[in-house]
PAVODO-411413 format. One record per residue (C-alpha): residue number from 1; residue in three letters; chain; x, y, z. Coordinates in Angstrom, 2 decimals. Layout:
BEGIN
<NUM; "Ala"; "A"; <X; Y; Z>> ...
END
This chain:
BEGIN
<1; "Met"; "A"; <53.45; 64.73; 44.59>> <2; "Lys"; "A"; <50.20; 62.90; 43.69>> <3; "Lys"; "A"; <50.52; 60.92; 46.92>> <4; "Thr"; "A"; <50.85; 64.19; 48.87>> <5; "Ile"; "A"; <47.72; 65.63; 47.32>> <6; "Leu"; "A"; <45.79; 62.39; 47.96>> <7; "Phe"; "A"; <46.95; 62.44; 51.58>> <8; "Leu"; "A"; <45.71; 66.02; 51.98>> <9; "Ile"; "A"; <42.29; 65.15; 50.59>> <10; "Leu"; "A"; <41.92; 62.10; 52.88>> <11; "Ser"; "A"; <43.13; 64.05; 55.88>> <12; "Ile"; "A"; <40.55; 66.81; 55.38>> <13; "Phe"; "A"; <37.71; 64.24; 55.49>> <14; "Ala"; "A"; <39.17; 62.74; 58.63>> <15; "Phe"; "A"; <38.52; 65.94; 60.58>> <16; "Ser"; "A"; <34.85; 65.09; 61.10>> <17; "Asp"; "A"; <35.55; 62.29; 63.62>> <18; "Gly"; "A"; <37.55; 61.85; 66.81>> <19; "Tyr"; "A"; <39.31; 65.20; 67.36>> <20; "Ser"; "A"; <38.73; 68.07; 69.71>> <21; "Gln"; "A"; <38.04; 71.55; 68.32>> <22; "Gln"; "A"; <41.54; 72.67; 69.26>> <23; "Asn"; "A"; <43.25; 69.74; 67.54>> <24; "Asn"; "A"; <41.03; 70.27; 64.54>> <25; "Gln"; "A"; <42.18; 73.88; 64.24>> <26; "Gly"; "A"; <45.84; 72.89; 64.63>> <27; "Asn"; "A"; <45.60; 70.14; 62.05>> <28; "Ala"; "A"; <43.68; 72.41; 59.71>> <29; "Asp"; "A"; <46.42; 75.06; 59.94>> <30; "Ser"; "A"; <49.08; 72.44; 59.29>> <31; "Leu"; "A"; <47.17; 71.03; 56.32>> <32; "Met"; "A"; <46.69; 74.54; 54.96>> <33; "Leu"; "A"; <50.42; 75.18; 55.16>> <34; "Glu"; "A"; <51.15; 71.88; 53.49>> <35; "Trp"; "A"; <48.61; 72.63; 50.77>> <36; "Gln"; "A"; <50.21; 76.00; 50.24>> <37; "Arg"; "A"; <53.65; 74.45; 49.92>> <38; "Thr"; "A"; <52.35; 71.86; 47.45>> <39; "Arg"; "A"; <50.67; 74.54; 45.38>> <40; "Asp"; "A"; <53.85; 76.70; 45.35>> <41; "Ser"; "A"; <55.88; 73.68; 44.37>> <42; "Ile"; "A"; <53.56; 72.94; 41.46>> <43; "Ala"; "A"; <53.68; 76.59; 40.43>> <44; "Thr"; "A"; <57.48; 76.54; 40.44>> <45; "Ile"; "A"; <57.54; 73.54; 38.11>> <46; "Lys"; "A"; <54.98; 75.12; 35.82>> <47; "Arg"; "A"; <56.96; 78.36; 35.80>> <48; "Gln"; "A"; <60.10; 76.57; 34.75>> <49; "Val"; "A"; <58.26; 74.77; 31.98>> <50; "Phe"; "A"; <56.73; 78.05; 30.80>> <51; "Tyr"; "A"; <60.02; 79.88; 30.55>> <52; "Asn"; "A"; <61.62; 76.92; 28.78>> <53; "Gln"; "A"; <58.84; 76.89; 26.23>> <54; "Leu"; "A"; <59.00; 80.65; 25.81>> <55; "Thr"; "A"; <62.64; 80.43; 24.65>> <56; "Thr"; "A"; <61.74; 77.96; 21.91>> <57; "Ile"; "A"; <58.71; 79.78; 20.48>> <58; "Pro"; "A"; <59.45; 81.80; 17.37>> <59; "Lys"; "A"; <58.85; 85.56; 17.90>> <60; "Asp"; "A"; <56.41; 85.69; 15.02>> <61; "Thr"; "A"; <54.24; 82.83; 16.34>> <62; "Ser"; "A"; <50.57; 83.77; 16.52>> <63; "Gly"; "A"; <48.11; 82.46; 19.10>> <64; "Arg"; "A"; <47.80; 82.44; 22.86>> <65; "Ile"; "A"; <50.13; 82.71; 25.81>> <66; "Asn"; "A"; <48.97; 80.95; 28.99>> <67; "Met"; "A"; <50.76; 81.89; 32.21>> <68; "Lys"; "A"; <47.85; 81.22; 34.56>> <69; "Gly"; "A"; <48.69; 80.32; 38.15>> <70; "Leu"; "A"; <52.51; 80.58; 37.92>> <71; "Asn"; "A"; <52.87; 82.87; 40.97>> <72; "Leu"; "A"; <54.64; 85.43; 38.79>> <73; "Ser"; "A"; <55.49; 88.70; 40.51>> <74; "Lys"; "A"; <56.92; 90.17; 37.34>> <75; "Phe"; "A"; <55.39; 90.11; 33.90>> <76; "Pro"; "A"; <57.66; 88.27; 31.39>> <77; "Asp"; "A"; <59.03; 90.24; 28.46>> <78; "Leu"; "A"; <56.69; 89.47; 25.57>> <79; "Ala"; "A"; <57.14; 92.73; 23.66>> <80; "Asn"; "A"; <58.80; 91.04; 20.71>> <81; "Tyr"; "A"; <56.08; 88.43; 20.27>> <82; "Asn"; "A"; <54.20; 90.63; 17.85>> <83; "Gln"; "A"; <51.56; 88.13; 16.72>> <84; "Ile"; "A"; <50.08; 87.17; 20.08>> <85; "Ser"; "A"; <46.24; 87.48; 20.15>> <86; "Ser"; "A"; <45.51; 86.36; 23.72>> <87; "Ile"; "A"; <47.30; 86.40; 27.08>> <88; "Asn"; "A"; <45.99; 84.63; 30.22>> <89; "Ala"; "A"; <47.97; 86.04; 33.16>> <90; "Ser"; "A"; <45.37; 85.32; 35.86>> <91; "Gly"; "A"; <46.28; 83.81; 39.24>> <92; "Asn"; "A"; <49.64; 85.44; 39.74>> <93; "Lys"; "A"; <51.09; 88.13; 42.03>> <94; "Leu"; "A"; <51.47; 90.88; 39.53>> <95; "Lys"; "A"; <51.43; 94.47; 40.79>> <96; "Arg"; "A"; <52.16; 96.27; 37.54>> <97; "Leu"; "A"; <52.19; 95.67; 33.82>> <98; "Pro"; "A"; <54.72; 96.72; 31.18>> <99; "Lys"; "A"; <53.08; 99.00; 28.57>> <100; "Lys"; "A"; <54.99; 97.34; 25.76>> <101; "Val"; "A"; <53.13; 94.07; 26.28>> <102; "Ile"; "A"; <49.69; 95.66; 26.26>> <103; "Ala"; "A"; <50.59; 97.67; 23.17>> <104; "Ile"; "A"; <51.23; 94.58; 21.00>> <105; "Asp"; "A"; <49.17; 95.26; 17.87>> <106; "Ser"; "A"; <47.78; 91.76; 17.59>> <107; "Leu"; "A"; <46.67; 91.49; 21.20>> <108; "Thr"; "A"; <42.88; 91.53; 21.53>> <109; "Asn"; "A"; <42.23; 89.46; 24.68>> <110; "Ile"; "A"; <43.98; 89.72; 28.03>> <111; "Asn"; "A"; <43.01; 88.20; 31.42>> <112; "Leu"; "A"; <44.63; 89.89; 34.45>> <113; "Ser"; "A"; <42.28; 88.55; 37.10>> <114; "Asp"; "A"; <43.43; 87.28; 40.49>> <115; "Asn"; "A"; <46.53; 89.41; 40.85>> <116; "Asn"; "A"; <47.57; 92.29; 43.13>> <117; "Leu"; "A"; <46.99; 95.17; 40.73>> <118; "Lys"; "A"; <46.18; 98.52; 42.30>> <119; "Arg"; "A"; <46.47; 100.52; 39.10>> <120; "Val"; "A"; <46.82; 99.69; 35.43>> <121; "Arg"; "A"; <48.05; 101.98; 32.69>> <122; "Phe"; "A"; <47.02; 101.25; 29.16>> <123; "Pro"; "A"; <48.82; 102.88; 26.27>> <124; "Ser"; "A"; <47.23; 104.56; 23.26>> <125; "Gly"; "A"; <46.89; 102.40; 20.20>> <126; "Ser"; "A"; <46.12; 99.15; 22.04>> <127; "Arg"; "A"; <43.57; 96.99; 20.20>> <128; "Ile"; "A"; <42.28; 95.03; 23.19>> <129; "Val"; "A"; <38.66; 93.90; 22.78>> <130; "Asn"; "A"; <38.20; 91.77; 25.87>> <131; "Leu"; "A"; <39.70; 92.77; 29.26>> <132; "Glu"; "A"; <39.38; 90.87; 32.55>> <133; "Leu"; "A"; <40.51; 92.59; 35.80>> <134; "Ser"; "A"; <38.53; 90.72; 38.42>> <135; "Asn"; "A"; <39.88; 89.98; 41.92>> <136; "Asn"; "A"; <42.49; 92.67; 42.16>> <137; "Glu"; "A"; <42.86; 95.73; 44.41>> <138; "Leu"; "A"; <41.47; 98.45; 42.16>> <139; "Asn"; "A"; <39.73; 101.37; 43.82>> <140; "Arg"; "A"; <38.37; 102.64; 40.55>> <141; "Ile"; "A"; <37.98; 101.70; 36.91>> <142; "Pro"; "A"; <41.40; 102.70; 35.46>> <143; "Arg"; "A"; <41.24; 106.05; 33.66>> <144; "Ser"; "A"; <43.53; 104.78; 30.98>> <145; "Leu"; "A"; <40.77; 102.47; 29.77>> <146; "Arg"; "A"; <39.54; 105.33; 27.70>> <147; "Lys"; "A"; <42.50; 104.75; 25.43>> <148; "Leu"; "A"; <41.22; 101.27; 24.51>> <149; "Lys"; "A"; <39.18; 102.35; 21.54>> <150; "Asp"; "A"; <38.30; 98.78; 20.49>> <151; "Leu"; "A"; <37.23; 97.57; 23.94>> <152; "Lys"; "A"; <33.88; 95.70; 23.88>> <153; "Tyr"; "A"; <33.90; 93.46; 26.98>> <154; "Leu"; "A"; <35.07; 94.56; 30.45>> <155; "Thr"; "A"; <35.02; 92.23; 33.45>> <156; "Ile"; "A"; <36.10; 93.84; 36.70>> <157; "Asn"; "A"; <34.43; 91.89; 39.50>> <158; "Asn"; "A"; <35.53; 91.72; 43.15>> <159; "Asn"; "A"; <37.48; 94.97; 43.49>> <160; "Lys"; "A"; <36.74; 98.10; 45.52>> <161; "Ile"; "A"; <35.16; 100.24; 42.82>> <162; "Lys"; "A"; <32.61; 102.83; 43.97>> <163; "Arg"; "A"; <31.46; 104.59; 40.82>> <164; "Ile"; "A"; <31.03; 104.46; 37.07>> <165; "Pro"; "A"; <33.39; 107.11; 35.67>> <166; "Arg"; "A"; <32.31; 109.69; 33.11>> <167; "Phe"; "A"; <34.59; 108.43; 30.34>> <168; "Ile"; "A"; <32.76; 105.07; 30.19>> <169; "Gly"; "A"; <29.90; 106.92; 28.45>> <170; "Lys"; "A"; <32.30; 107.98; 25.71>> <171; "Met"; "A"; <33.63; 104.49; 24.88>> <172; "Asp"; "A"; <31.67; 103.90; 21.67>> <173; "Lys"; "A"; <32.42; 100.20; 21.23>> <174; "Leu"; "A"; <31.98; 99.07; 24.84>> <175; "Glu"; "A"; <29.01; 96.71; 24.97>> <176; "Ser"; "A"; <29.36; 94.62; 28.14>> <177; "Ile"; "A"; <30.40; 95.39; 31.72>> <178; "Glu"; "A"; <30.56; 92.90; 34.55>> <179; "Ile"; "A"; <31.21; 94.73; 37.75>> <180; "Asn"; "A"; <29.95; 92.30; 40.43>> <181; "Phe"; "A"; <30.83; 92.55; 44.14>> <182; "Asn"; "A"; <32.21; 96.00; 44.30>> <183; "Lys"; "A"; <30.70; 99.05; 46.03>> <184; "Val"; "A"; <29.20; 100.79; 43.01>> <185; "Lys"; "A"; <26.60; 103.48; 43.52>> <186; "Phe"; "A"; <24.10; 102.80; 40.76>> <187; "Asn"; "A"; <22.57; 106.30; 40.63>> <188; "Ser"; "A"; <21.27; 108.53; 37.87>> <189; "Lys"; "A"; <24.78; 109.51; 36.83>> <190; "Ala"; "A"; <25.82; 105.89; 36.52>> <191; "Ala"; "A"; <22.75; 105.06; 34.42>> <192; "Ser"; "A"; <23.49; 107.99; 32.06>> <193; "Arg"; "A"; <27.12; 106.85; 31.64>> <194; "Leu"; "A"; <25.91; 103.34; 30.80>> <195; "Ser"; "A"; <23.39; 104.47; 28.17>> <196; "Glu"; "A"; <25.20; 102.64; 25.33>> <197; "Ile"; "A"; <25.78; 99.40; 27.21>> <198; "Lys"; "A"; <24.01; 96.26; 25.99>> <199; "Ile"; "A"; <24.94; 93.90; 28.84>> <200; "Leu"; "A"; <25.31; 95.01; 32.47>> <201; "Val"; "A"; <26.01; 92.56; 35.25>> <202; "Ile"; "A"; <26.13; 94.40; 38.54>> <203; "Ala"; "A"; <25.42; 91.80; 41.21>> <204; "Gly"; "A"; <26.27; 92.11; 44.88>> <205; "Asn"; "A"; <26.77; 95.88; 45.11>> <206; "Gly"; "A"; <24.21; 96.55; 47.87>> <207; "Ile"; "A"; <21.84; 98.36; 45.49>> <208; "Asp"; "A"; <18.53; 99.22; 47.16>> <209; "Glu"; "A"; <16.80; 100.87; 44.26>> <210; "Leu"; "A"; <17.24; 101.69; 40.56>> <211; "Pro"; "A"; <17.46; 105.30; 39.43>> <212; "Ser"; "A"; <14.36; 106.97; 37.97>> <213; "Asn"; "A"; <16.18; 107.68; 34.71>> <214; "Ile"; "A"; <16.98; 103.98; 34.12>> <215; "Asp"; "A"; <15.23; 104.34; 30.75>> <216; "Val"; "A"; <18.32; 106.14; 29.38>> <217; "Met"; "A"; <19.80; 102.63; 29.01>> <218; "Val"; "A"; <17.77; 102.15; 25.85>> <219; "Asn"; "A"; <20.30; 99.73; 24.31>> <220; "Ala"; "A"; <20.28; 97.30; 27.25>> <221; "Val"; "A"; <19.54; 93.74; 26.20>> <222; "Asn"; "A"; <20.63; 91.91; 29.34>> <223; "Leu"; "A"; <20.45; 93.40; 32.85>> <224; "Asn"; "A"; <21.59; 91.34; 35.85>> <225; "Phe"; "A"; <21.03; 92.83; 39.33>> <226; "Ser"; "A"; <21.48; 89.59; 41.32>> <227; "Lys"; "A"; <22.25; 89.60; 45.05>> <228; "Asn"; "A"; <21.20; 93.18; 45.77>> <229; "Asn"; "A"; <18.37; 94.58; 47.90>> <230; "Ile"; "A"; <15.97; 95.79; 45.24>> <231; "Ser"; "A"; <12.22; 95.49; 46.03>> <232; "Thr"; "A"; <10.55; 97.77; 43.49>> <233; "Leu"; "A"; <11.19; 99.19; 40.00>> <234; "Pro"; "A"; <10.77; 102.78; 38.83>> <235; "Pro"; "A"; <8.03; 103.33; 36.25>> <236; "Ser"; "A"; <10.69; 104.20; 33.63>> <237; "Phe"; "A"; <11.86; 100.59; 33.68>> <238; "Ala"; "A"; <8.85; 99.76; 31.50>> <239; "Leu"; "A"; <10.50; 101.79; 28.67>> <240; "Leu"; "A"; <13.50; 99.53; 28.28>> <241; "Asp"; "A"; <11.95; 97.81; 25.34>> <242; "Ser"; "A"; <15.19; 96.31; 24.03>> <243; "Leu"; "A"; <15.49; 94.06; 27.08>> <244; "Glu"; "A"; <15.54; 90.30; 26.44>> <245; "Thr"; "A"; <16.92; 89.09; 29.79>> <246; "Ile"; "A"; <16.41; 90.45; 33.31>> <247; "Ile"; "A"; <17.81; 88.81; 36.37>> <248; "Phe"; "A"; <16.81; 89.77; 39.91>> <249; "Tyr"; "A"; <18.12; 86.58; 41.61>> <250; "Lys"; "A"; <18.29; 87.01; 45.38>> <251; "Asn"; "A"; <16.69; 90.42; 45.89>> <252; "Ser"; "A"; <13.74; 91.53; 48.03>> <253; "Phe"; "A"; <10.73; 91.57; 45.67>> <254; "Gln"; "A"; <7.37; 90.67; 47.30>> <255; "His"; "A"; <5.68; 90.67; 43.90>> <256; "Ile"; "A"; <6.73; 90.59; 40.28>> <257; "Pro"; "A"; <6.76; 94.25; 39.25>> <258; "Leu"; "A"; <4.21; 95.13; 36.56>> <259; "Glu"; "A"; <6.85; 97.25; 34.80>> <260; "Ile"; "A"; <8.36; 94.13; 33.29>> <261; "Thr"; "A"; <5.08; 93.08; 31.71>> <262; "Tyr"; "A"; <5.42; 95.91; 29.21>> <263; "Leu"; "A"; <8.73; 94.58; 27.89>> <264; "Ser"; "A"; <7.51; 92.64; 24.88>> <265; "Arg"; "A"; <10.95; 91.36; 23.83>> <266; "Leu"; "A"; <11.71; 89.60; 27.09>> <267; "Lys"; "A"; <12.92; 86.00; 26.67>> <268; "Ile"; "A"; <14.24; 85.26; 30.18>> <269; "Ile"; "A"; <13.11; 86.43; 33.59>> <270; "Asp"; "A"; <14.77; 85.33; 36.81>> <271; "Phe"; "A"; <13.31; 86.05; 40.26>> <272; "Tyr"; "A"; <14.88; 83.14; 42.11>> <273; "Tyr"; "A"; <15.11; 83.63; 45.87>> <274; "Asn"; "A"; <12.80; 86.58; 46.48>> <275; "Lys"; "A"; <9.64; 86.85; 48.57>> <276; "Ile"; "A"; <7.10; 86.70; 45.76>> <277; "Glu"; "A"; <3.61; 85.45; 46.65>> <278; "Glu"; "A"; <1.75; 85.98; 43.37>> <279; "Ile"; "A"; <2.39; 85.96; 39.65>> <280; "Pro"; "A"; <0.55; 88.86; 37.94>> <281; "Val"; "A"; <-1.90; 87.88; 35.20>> <282; "Glu"; "A"; <-0.19; 90.49; 33.01>> <283; "Ile"; "A"; <2.72; 88.08; 32.59>> <284; "Gly"; "A"; <0.73; 86.62; 29.71>> <285; "Asn"; "A"; <1.68; 89.73; 27.68>> <286; "Leu"; "A"; <5.27; 88.46; 27.38>> <287; "Arg"; "A"; <4.63; 86.25; 24.39>> <288; "Lys"; "A"; <8.38; 85.83; 23.58>> <289; "Leu"; "A"; <9.27; 84.40; 26.97>> <290; "Lys"; "A"; <11.38; 81.23; 26.71>> <291; "Met"; "A"; <12.56; 80.71; 30.31>> <292; "Ile"; "A"; <10.95; 81.59; 33.64>> <293; "Phe"; "A"; <12.86; 81.21; 36.89>> <294; "Leu"; "A"; <10.57; 81.66; 39.93>> <295; "Ala"; "A"; <11.88; 79.10; 42.38>> <296; "Tyr"; "A"; <12.40; 79.70; 46.10>> <297; "Asn"; "A"; <9.46; 82.06; 46.64>> <298; "Asn"; "A"; <6.01; 81.77; 48.24>> <299; "Ile"; "A"; <3.86; 81.37; 45.14>> <300; "Glu"; "A"; <0.60; 79.47; 45.64>> <301; "Thr"; "A"; <-1.01; 79.53; 42.19>> <302; "Ile"; "A"; <-0.09; 79.74; 38.50>> <303; "Pro"; "A"; <-2.29; 82.25; 36.57>> <304; "Asp"; "A"; <-4.17; 80.98; 33.52>> <305; "Thr"; "A"; <-2.57; 83.66; 31.34>> <306; "Ile"; "A"; <0.69; 81.72; 31.28>> <307; "Arg"; "A"; <-1.03; 79.30; 28.88>> <308; "Ser"; "A"; <-0.53; 81.99; 26.20>> <309; "Leu"; "A"; <3.27; 81.80; 26.46>> <310; "Asn"; "A"; <3.62; 79.49; 23.49>> <311; "Asn"; "A"; <7.39; 79.95; 23.21>> <312; "Leu"; "A"; <8.15; 78.76; 26.76>> <313; "Val"; "A"; <10.94; 76.22; 26.83>> <314; "Ala"; "A"; <11.79; 76.04; 30.55>> <315; "Phe"; "A"; <9.66; 76.69; 33.61>> <316; "Tyr"; "A"; <11.34; 76.51; 37.03>> <317; "Ile"; "A"; <8.80; 77.02; 39.83>> <318; "His"; "A"; <10.13; 74.59; 42.40>> <319; "Asp"; "A"; <10.36; 75.34; 46.17>> <320; "Asn"; "A"; <7.11; 77.30; 46.36>> <321; "Lys"; "A"; <3.67; 76.60; 47.86>> <322; "Leu"; "A"; <1.77; 75.27; 44.83>> <323; "Ala"; "A"; <-1.17; 72.95; 45.61>> <324; "Arg"; "A"; <-1.96; 72.23; 41.98>> <325; "Ile"; "A"; <-0.62; 72.45; 38.46>> <326; "Pro"; "A"; <-3.34; 73.52; 35.99>> <327; "Glu"; "A"; <-4.33; 71.01; 33.32>> <328; "Trp"; "A"; <-3.76; 73.56; 30.56>> <329; "Ile"; "A"; <0.01; 73.38; 31.10>> <330; "Thr"; "A"; <-0.04; 70.58; 28.54>> <331; "Glu"; "A"; <-0.87; 73.23; 25.91>> <332; "Leu"; "A"; <2.65; 74.60; 26.22>> <333; "Asp"; "A"; <3.90; 72.47; 23.34>> <334; "Lys"; "A"; <7.44; 73.85; 23.21>> <335; "Leu"; "A"; <8.09; 73.22; 26.88>> <336; "Gln"; "A"; <11.20; 71.05; 27.39>> <337; "Ile"; "A"; <11.99; 71.48; 31.10>> <338; "Leu"; "A"; <9.49; 71.58; 33.95>> <339; "Asp"; "A"; <10.59; 71.70; 37.58>> <340; "Ile"; "A"; <7.71; 71.67; 40.03>> <341; "Ser"; "A"; <9.53; 69.94; 42.89>> <342; "Tyr"; "A"; <9.31; 70.86; 46.56>> <343; "Asn"; "A"; <5.73; 72.11; 46.49>> <344; "Asn"; "A"; <2.48; 70.82; 48.00>> <345; "Leu"; "A"; <1.15; 68.91; 45.03>> <346; "Leu"; "A"; <-1.19; 65.92; 45.45>> <347; "Thr"; "A"; <-1.52; 65.23; 41.71>> <348; "Ile"; "A"; <-0.05; 66.33; 38.39>> <349; "Pro"; "A"; <-1.58; 66.67; 34.89>> <350; "Glu"; "A"; <-1.02; 64.16; 32.09>> <351; "Leu"; "A"; <2.44; 65.47; 31.16>> <352; "Ser"; "A"; <3.32; 62.49; 29.01>> <353; "Asn"; "A"; <1.35; 64.00; 26.07>> <354; "Met"; "A"; <3.77; 66.99; 25.85>> <355; "Ser"; "A"; <5.89; 66.07; 22.87>> <356; "Glu"; "A"; <8.90; 68.31; 23.63>> <357; "Leu"; "A"; <9.01; 67.82; 27.40>> <358; "Ser"; "A"; <12.09; 65.77; 28.30>> <359; "Glu"; "A"; <13.28; 66.93; 31.73>> <360; "Ile"; "A"; <10.75; 66.63; 34.58>> <361; "Asp"; "A"; <11.25; 67.11; 38.32>> <362; "Ile"; "A"; <8.34; 66.37; 40.67>> <363; "Gln"; "A"; <10.37; 65.32; 43.78>> <364; "Glu"; "A"; <9.34; 66.11; 47.35>> <365; "Asn"; "A"; <5.65; 66.61; 46.87>> <366; "Asn"; "A"; <2.62; 64.63; 48.21>> <367; "Ile"; "A"; <1.83; 62.64; 45.07>> <368; "Asp"; "A"; <0.62; 59.10; 45.78>> <369; "His"; "A"; <-0.25; 58.01; 42.22>> <370; "Phe"; "A"; <2.92; 56.65; 40.61>> <371; "Pro"; "A"; <3.62; 58.37; 37.27>> <372; "Trp"; "A"; <4.02; 55.29; 35.05>> <373; "Glu"; "A"; <3.14; 57.37; 32.01>> <374; "Leu"; "A"; <6.15; 59.66; 32.57>> <375; "Ile"; "A"; <8.62; 56.79; 32.86>> <376; "Glu"; "A"; <7.36; 55.38; 29.56>> <377; "Lys"; "A"; <7.60; 58.78; 27.79>> <378; "Glu"; "A"; <9.48; 58.38; 24.51>> <379; "Asn"; "A"; <11.83; 61.35; 24.57>> <380; "Leu"; "A"; <12.47; 61.37; 28.33>> <381; "Lys"; "A"; <15.99; 62.38; 29.36>> <382; "Leu"; "A"; <15.62; 63.17; 33.09>> <383; "Leu"; "A"; <12.89; 62.28; 35.61>> <384; "Ile"; "A"; <13.24; 62.97; 39.33>> <385; "Ile"; "A"; <10.44; 61.46; 41.41>> <386; "Lys"; "A"; <11.93; 60.78; 44.90>> <387; "Gly"; "A"; <10.36; 62.02; 48.09>> <388; "Asn"; "A"; <6.70; 61.32; 47.18>> <389; "Pro"; "A"; <4.39; 58.88; 49.10>> <390; "Phe"; "A"; <3.71; 56.66; 46.07>> <391; "Ile"; "A"; <1.36; 53.74; 46.72>> <392; "Leu"; "A"; <2.53; 50.55; 44.98>> <393; "Asp"; "A"; <1.58; 46.93; 45.49>> <394; "Lys"; "A"; <4.24; 44.17; 45.33>> <395; "Glu"; "A"; <3.60; 43.44; 41.69>> <396; "Glu"; "A"; <4.02; 47.10; 40.77>> <397; "Glu"; "A"; <7.19; 47.32; 42.78>> <398; "Gln"; "A"; <8.65; 44.39; 40.90>> <399; "Gln"; "A"; <7.57; 45.88; 37.57>> <400; "Leu"; "A"; <9.14; 49.20; 38.58>> <401; "Val"; "A"; <12.53; 47.58; 39.21>> <402; "Ile"; "A"; <12.45; 46.05; 35.72>> <403; "Thr"; "A"; <11.26; 49.27; 34.03>> <404; "Leu"; "A"; <13.84; 51.48; 35.75>> <405; "Lys"; "A"; <16.63; 49.08; 34.75>> <406; "Glu"; "A"; <15.49; 49.20; 31.11>> <407; "Lys"; "A"; <15.20; 52.96; 31.02>> <408; "Arg"; "A"; <18.56; 53.56; 32.65>> <409; "Ala"; "A"; <20.14; 51.13; 30.22>> <410; "Ala"; "A"; <18.69; 53.30; 27.42>> <411; "Gly"; "A"; <20.39; 56.38; 28.87>> <412; "Val"; "A"; <17.47; 57.93; 30.72>> <413; "Ile"; "A"; <18.39; 59.49; 34.08>> <414; "Ile"; "A"; <15.76; 58.55; 36.69>> <415; "Val"; "A"; <16.19; 59.54; 40.32>> <416; "Asp"; "A"; <13.86; 57.58; 42.58>> 
END
């Protein structure tokens, strides 16, 4: 079997040379069928092992049951295993679930992702705390979820869900919902029904704007709206003063909205892959910020007010249009990670004096002075310097070879 898998891997790489498009497609189809057969064969063996093990496990055994990727079309009878705490049934072909299994008193964690479930019925009395239903065929959040009085964490990505039902707002213990890549309408009703939620991850739902009553989500600590089409925030967003993390990765912002600069508890902001041209000076108000993600934008300057962010640990501002890094950046004495790669920098400040800084990326700029001081930095863990027009004489080149060898031998990762 190992030889078959190795053959498949080598064959896939062989496609890139010497075949017509038609032959490529035919071979690809054949390889896909062979891969499918191999996977099914492996699943059959795993399934046999699983059922053999199941017959030898005492009924009162506590712990976890793992039936991931067994291609099961029917859920095994586990009703008598009354001490099970966790079941992983992901990656099967399940269409329905027996109520008796879900009603096991000790069961607190169940993963039903990657199946063919169109509906799920949960019985009263279930003590499930963590439920995963991603990659199924659900058209809505199952109504029977309201019977799960202890549910705290719900993950239901990649289905066909269009709305947040009313009963969600009445689930007192529910703290976290991940509902990525569905078709959810995040309107005023949805916001009201999520008013008790602390963590909401709602990426890839085609959201154009946030509702004006977003401030009803007063308990929100972490909001993730990645991969939507949001370009502005309503004024009420500034009232979400419990927020510690906001993620707008891959949206349509042309500037960082001023509403976030009122959120004094913020620790992480992520605006990767937007169209931002300027960082507002008001960002200096966010004194608790620890991580800033602003890469893949059109930013040309870093405002001086960032020097007041004394708790900053990581600053990612690569792939922008920066021409200089201000000298005061060395005042950020808690900074550990600095990525300023893929900009238009000619020089960099004396970063070697920053005691906590251990990961530095300056690749693909226009720096000609070689950063010897960085290579010699005591606590250095990672330094990426490639893609710069460094000017070195022959003696320096020879010294560099020796220094790099010594540093790599000491465990430092240097990419040149």
